[in-house]
N, CA, C and O atoms as a GROMACS GRO file, in nm:
protein
  264
    1MET      N    1  -0.128   2.501   0.565
    1MET     CA    2   0.020   2.448   0.514
    1MET      C    3   0.084   2.417   0.684
    1MET      O    4   0.204   2.393   0.694
    2ASN      N    5   0.020   2.420   0.774
    2ASN     CA    6   0.080   2.427   0.889
    2ASN      C    7   0.086   2.256   0.937
    2ASN      O    8   0.180   2.225   1.011
    3ASP      N    9   0.013   2.175   0.905
    3ASP     CA   10  -0.017   2.030   0.947
    3ASP      C   11   0.003   1.937   0.826
    3ASP      O   12  -0.072   1.841   0.808
    4ILE      N   13   0.143   1.976   0.714
    4ILE     CA   14   0.164   1.950   0.650
    4ILE      C   15   0.204   1.800   0.660
    4ILE      O   16   0.184   1.729   0.562
    5GLY      N   17   0.256   1.750   0.763
    5GLY     CA   18   0.308   1.620   0.779
    5GLY      C   19   0.196   1.536   0.804
    5GLY      O   20   0.205   1.420   0.762
    6THR      N   21   0.070   1.578   0.877
    6THR     CA   22  -0.090   1.494   0.916
    6THR      C   23  -0.116   1.473   0.748
    6THR      O   24  -0.152   1.364   0.703
    7HIS      N   25  -0.094   1.587   0.667
    7HIS     CA   26  -0.174   1.546   0.576
    7HIS      C   27  -0.101   1.458   0.461
    7HIS      O   28  -0.165   1.377   0.394
    8LEU      N   29   0.030   1.477   0.445
    8LEU     CA   30   0.118   1.423   0.391
    8LEU      C   31   0.080   1.223   0.420
    8LEU      O   32   0.080   1.128   0.341
    9LEU      N   33   0.055   1.232   0.552
    9LEU     CA   34   0.040   1.079   0.590
    9LEU      C   35  -0.084   1.036   0.618
    9LEU      O   36  -0.108   0.920   0.650
   10LEU      N   37  -0.194   1.147   0.604
   10LEU     CA   38  -0.328   1.052   0.554
   10LEU      C   39  -0.311   1.001   0.379
   10LEU      O   40  -0.323   0.895   0.317
   11PHE      N   41  -0.289   1.098   0.357
   11PHE     CA   42  -0.231   1.064   0.137
   11PHE      C   43  -0.245   0.969   0.157
   11PHE      O   44  -0.348   0.903   0.145
   12ALA      N   45  -0.047   0.906   0.226
   12ALA     CA   46  -0.018   0.796   0.218
   12ALA      C   47  -0.064   0.705   0.227
   12ALA      O   48  -0.041   0.611   0.151
   13ILE      N   49  -0.177   0.700   0.360
   13ILE     CA   50  -0.259   0.610   0.429
   13ILE      C   51  -0.372   0.573   0.311
   13ILE      O   52  -0.401   0.455   0.293
   14THR      N   53  -0.424   0.660   0.247
   14THR     CA   54  -0.497   0.641   0.164
   14THR      C   55  -0.463   0.628   0.026
   14THR      O   56  -0.558   0.596  -0.046
   15GLY      N   57  -0.368   0.643  -0.022
   15GLY     CA   58  -0.255   0.611  -0.154
   15GLY      C   59  -0.248   0.428  -0.093
   15GLY      O   60  -0.248   0.334  -0.172
   16PHE      N   61  -0.245   0.419  -0.005
   16PHE     CA   62  -0.184   0.258   0.034
   16PHE      C   63  -0.301   0.151   0.014
   16PHE      O   64  -0.298   0.044  -0.046
   17VAL      N   65  -0.412   0.219   0.087
   17VAL     CA   66  -0.576   0.137   0.106
   17VAL      C   67  -0.600   0.168  -0.111
   17VAL      O   68  -0.652   0.081  -0.181
   18ILE      N   69  -0.556   0.283  -0.158
   18ILE     CA   70  -0.611   0.227  -0.304
   18ILE      C   71  -0.536   0.132  -0.388
   18ILE      O   72  -0.591   0.048  -0.458
   19VAL      N   73  -0.414   0.147  -0.379
   19VAL     CA   74  -0.338   0.024  -0.423
   19VAL      C   75  -0.355  -0.144  -0.382
   19VAL      O   76  -0.341  -0.248  -0.446
   20VAL      N   77  -0.380  -0.121  -0.285
   20VAL     CA   78  -0.318  -0.243  -0.191
   20VAL      C   79  -0.507  -0.286  -0.270
   20VAL      O   80  -0.482  -0.358  -0.367
   21LEU      N   81  -0.608  -0.274  -0.263
   21LEU     CA   82  -0.753  -0.270  -0.297
   21LEU      C   83  -0.747  -0.283  -0.496
   21LEU      O   84  -0.800  -0.379  -0.552
   22SER      N   85  -0.699  -0.209  -0.550
   22SER     CA   86  -0.665  -0.223  -0.668
   22SER      C   87  -0.600  -0.328  -0.749
   22SER      O   88  -0.634  -0.348  -0.866
   23SER      N   89  -0.485  -0.410  -0.674
   23SER     CA   90  -0.441  -0.468  -0.636
   23SER      C   91  -0.497  -0.583  -0.637
   23SER      O   92  -0.476  -0.654  -0.736
   24LEU      N   93  -0.570  -0.625  -0.545
   24LEU     CA   94  -0.638  -0.759  -0.491
   24LEU      C   95  -0.753  -0.798  -0.588
   24LEU      O   96  -0.798  -0.911  -0.608
   25PHE      N   97  -0.797  -0.662  -0.653
   25PHE     CA   98  -0.906  -0.717  -0.744
   25PHE      C   99  -0.890  -0.731  -0.882
   25PHE      O  100  -0.976  -0.786  -0.950
   26SER      N  101  -0.761  -0.674  -0.942
   26SER     CA  102  -0.650  -0.727  -1.054
   26SER      C  103  -0.621  -0.858  -1.107
   26SER      O  104  -0.653  -0.921  -1.208
   27GLU      N  105  -0.534  -0.884  -0.982
   27GLU     CA  106  -0.477  -1.007  -0.961
   27GLU      C  107  -0.618  -1.117  -0.968
   27GLU      O  108  -0.735  -1.080  -0.956
   28SER      N  109  -0.567  -1.273  -0.993
   28SER     CA  110  -0.716  -1.322  -0.953
   28SER      C  111  -0.641  -1.417  -0.814
   28SER      O  112  -0.703  -1.475  -0.725
   29GLU      N  113  -0.496  -1.411  -0.831
   29GLU     CA  114  -0.467  -1.495  -0.699
   29GLU      C  115  -0.383  -1.408  -0.616
   29GLU      O  116  -0.287  -1.339  -0.652
   30ASP      N  117  -0.436  -1.423  -0.497
   30ASP     CA  118  -0.357  -1.330  -0.376
   30ASP      C  119  -0.219  -1.299  -0.339
   30ASP      O  120  -0.188  -1.186  -0.303
   31SER      N  121  -0.134  -1.397  -0.346
   31SER     CA  122  -0.014  -1.417  -0.373
   31SER      C  123   0.056  -1.379  -0.470
   31SER      O  124   0.175  -1.366  -0.443
   32ALA      N  125   0.020  -1.350  -0.595
   32ALA     CA  126   0.080  -1.234  -0.656
   32ALA      C  127   0.007  -1.086  -0.683
   32ALA      O  128   0.018  -1.001  -0.771
   33ALA      N  129  -0.068  -1.099  -0.574
   33ALA     CA  130  -0.129  -0.931  -0.582
   33ALA      C  131  -0.027  -0.920  -0.478
   33ALA      O  132   0.057  -0.847  -0.530
   34PHE      N  133   0.010  -0.947  -0.376
   34PHE     CA  134   0.081  -0.887  -0.279
   34PHE      C  135   0.192  -0.878  -0.374
   34PHE      O  136   0.196  -0.761  -0.411
   35LYS      N  137   0.306  -0.964  -0.444
   35LYS     CA  138   0.391  -0.916  -0.466
   35LYS      C  139   0.400  -0.819  -0.546
   35LYS      O  140   0.505  -0.756  -0.550
   36THR      N  141   0.300  -0.786  -0.621
   36THR     CA  142   0.298  -0.631  -0.714
   36THR      C  143   0.294  -0.548  -0.590
   36THR      O  144   0.404  -0.495  -0.574
   37ILE      N  145   0.214  -0.519  -0.500
   37ILE     CA  146   0.213  -0.416  -0.405
   37ILE      C  147   0.328  -0.304  -0.422
   37ILE      O  148   0.318  -0.192  -0.473
   38PRO      N  149   0.425  -0.360  -0.372
   38PRO     CA  150   0.524  -0.243  -0.366
   38PRO      C  151   0.523  -0.185  -0.479
   38PRO      O  152   0.472  -0.074  -0.492
   39ARG      N  153   0.593  -0.266  -0.603
   39ARG     CA  154   0.601  -0.155  -0.718
   39ARG      C  155   0.463  -0.095  -0.751
   39ARG      O  156   0.484   0.009  -0.814
   40ARG      N  157   0.356  -0.112  -0.740
   40ARG     CA  158   0.247  -0.068  -0.772
   40ARG      C  159   0.257   0.077  -0.672
   40ARG      O  160   0.250   0.195  -0.705
   41LEU      N  161   0.270   0.030  -0.573
   41LEU     CA  162   0.230   0.184  -0.500
   41LEU      C  163   0.383   0.297  -0.524
   41LEU      O  164   0.364   0.400  -0.460
   42VAL      N  165   0.532   0.300  -0.602
   42VAL     CA  166   0.600   0.338  -0.605
   42VAL      C  167   0.509   0.417  -0.746
   42VAL      O  168   0.482   0.537  -0.746
   43TYR      N  169   0.473   0.332  -0.850
   43TYR     CA  170   0.382   0.387  -0.941
   43TYR      C  171   0.319   0.475  -0.910
   43TYR      O  172   0.350   0.588  -0.947
   44PHE      N  173   0.195   0.450  -0.821
   44PHE     CA  174   0.166   0.600  -0.755
   44PHE      C  175   0.169   0.707  -0.693
   44PHE      O  176   0.094   0.802  -0.673
   45PHE      N  177   0.285   0.670  -0.662
   45PHE     CA  178   0.353   0.817  -0.582
   45PHE      C  179   0.407   0.903  -0.632
   45PHE      O  180   0.405   1.023  -0.607
   46ILE      N  181   0.480   0.823  -0.735
   46ILE     CA  182   0.572   0.917  -0.868
   46ILE      C  183   0.451   0.952  -0.935
   46ILE      O  184   0.443   1.071  -0.966
   47GLY      N  185   0.356   0.878  -0.964
   47GLY     CA  186   0.308   0.951  -1.051
   47GLY      C  187   0.213   1.038  -1.013
   47GLY      O  188   0.180   1.121  -1.098
   48CYS      N  189   0.158   1.041  -0.904
   48CYS     CA  190   0.117   1.140  -0.843
   48CYS      C  191   0.230   1.277  -0.752
   48CYS      O  192   0.215   1.365  -0.666
   49GLY      N  193   0.283   1.251  -0.794
   49GLY     CA  194   0.443   1.370  -0.713
   49GLY      C  195   0.457   1.442  -0.881
   49GLY      O  196   0.489   1.560  -0.891
   50ALA      N  197   0.432   1.361  -1.001
   50ALA     CA  198   0.476   1.418  -1.105
   50ALA      C  199   0.366   1.528  -1.134
   50ALA      O  200   0.397   1.644  -1.160
   51VAL      N  201   0.196   1.470  -1.125
   51VAL     CA  202   0.114   1.542  -1.123
   51VAL      C  203   0.114   1.664  -1.064
   51VAL      O  204   0.076   1.766  -1.122
   52ALA      N  205   0.172   1.659  -0.900
   52ALA     CA  206   0.172   1.771  -0.843
   52ALA      C  207   0.234   1.866  -0.839
   52ALA      O  208   0.211   1.973  -0.782
   53GLY      N  209   0.382   1.808  -0.946
   53GLY     CA  210   0.490   1.893  -1.002
   53GLY      C  211   0.447   2.001  -1.107
   53GLY      O  212   0.446   2.124  -1.102
   54VAL      N  213   0.420   1.931  -1.184
   54VAL     CA  214   0.286   1.948  -1.313
   54VAL      C  215   0.246   2.097  -1.290
   54VAL      O  216   0.303   2.194  -1.338
   55MET      N  217   0.114   2.096  -1.194
   55MET     CA  218   0.000   2.168  -1.144
   55MET      C  219   0.091   2.288  -1.052
   55MET      O  220   0.054   2.405  -1.045
   56LEU      N  221   0.194   2.244  -0.995
   56LEU     CA  222   0.282   2.374  -0.951
   56LEU      C  223   0.352   2.473  -1.013
   56LEU      O  224   0.383   2.586  -0.974
   57VAL      N  225   0.385   2.383  -1.172
   57VAL     CA  226   0.480   2.458  -1.231
   57VAL      C  227   0.366   2.531  -1.348
   57VAL      O  228   0.393   2.623  -1.425
   58LEU      N  229   0.286   2.487  -1.338
   58LEU     CA  230   0.085   2.589  -1.430
   58LEU      C  231   0.128   2.645  -1.319
   58LEU      O  232   0.237   2.701  -1.311
   59GLU      N  233   0.042   2.635  -1.221
   59GLU     CA  234   0.039   2.768  -1.136
   59GLU      C  235   0.119   2.871  -1.127
   59GLU      O  236   0.075   2.980  -1.091
   60HIS      N  237   0.255   2.852  -1.160
   60HIS     CA  238   0.334   2.917  -1.090
   60HIS      C  239   0.373   3.060  -1.264
   60HIS      O  240   0.399   3.176  -1.295
   61THR      N  241   0.353   2.962  -1.300
   61THR     CA  242   0.366   3.010  -1.520
   61THR      C  243   0.292   3.099  -1.497
   61THR      O  244   0.312   3.206  -1.440
   62VAL      N  245   0.167   3.041  -1.559
   62VAL     CA  246   0.015   3.066  -1.588
   62VAL      C  247  -0.110   3.139  -1.515
   62VAL      O  248  -0.194   3.225  -1.540
   63ALA      N  249  -0.071   3.054  -1.414
   63ALA     CA  250  -0.217   3.130  -1.338
   63ALA      C  251  -0.145   3.236  -1.213
   63ALA      O  252  -0.223   3.280  -1.129
   64SER      N  253  -0.013   3.270  -1.206
   64SER     CA  254   0.062   3.364  -1.124
   64SER      C  255   0.006   3.528  -1.144
   64SER      O  256   0.008   3.580  -1.255
   65ILE      N  257  -0.043   3.599  -1.023
   65ILE     CA  258  -0.075   3.684  -1.057
   65ILE      C  259   0.016   3.795  -0.974
   65ILE      O  260   0.049   3.782  -0.856
   66ASN      N  261   0.053   3.913  -1.065
   66ASN     CA  262   0.203   3.983  -0.998
   66ASN      C  263   0.172   4.139  -1.014
   66ASN      O  264   0.254   4.222  -0.978
   0.00000   0.00000   0.00000
């Protein structure tokens, strides 16, 4: 975890590409797709954060070895 900044940056870039491509493929018009990108980015990163939070809680409570 020494280079957490690098990993977060790479995750942000990859997430951005995923959201942009899914927006462009889901909308028939590009202008409508570009308008939905900010909302989709927020939902994507909040969803990923929620999944990571649940995984950390489960790791701490269920999978911890003391």
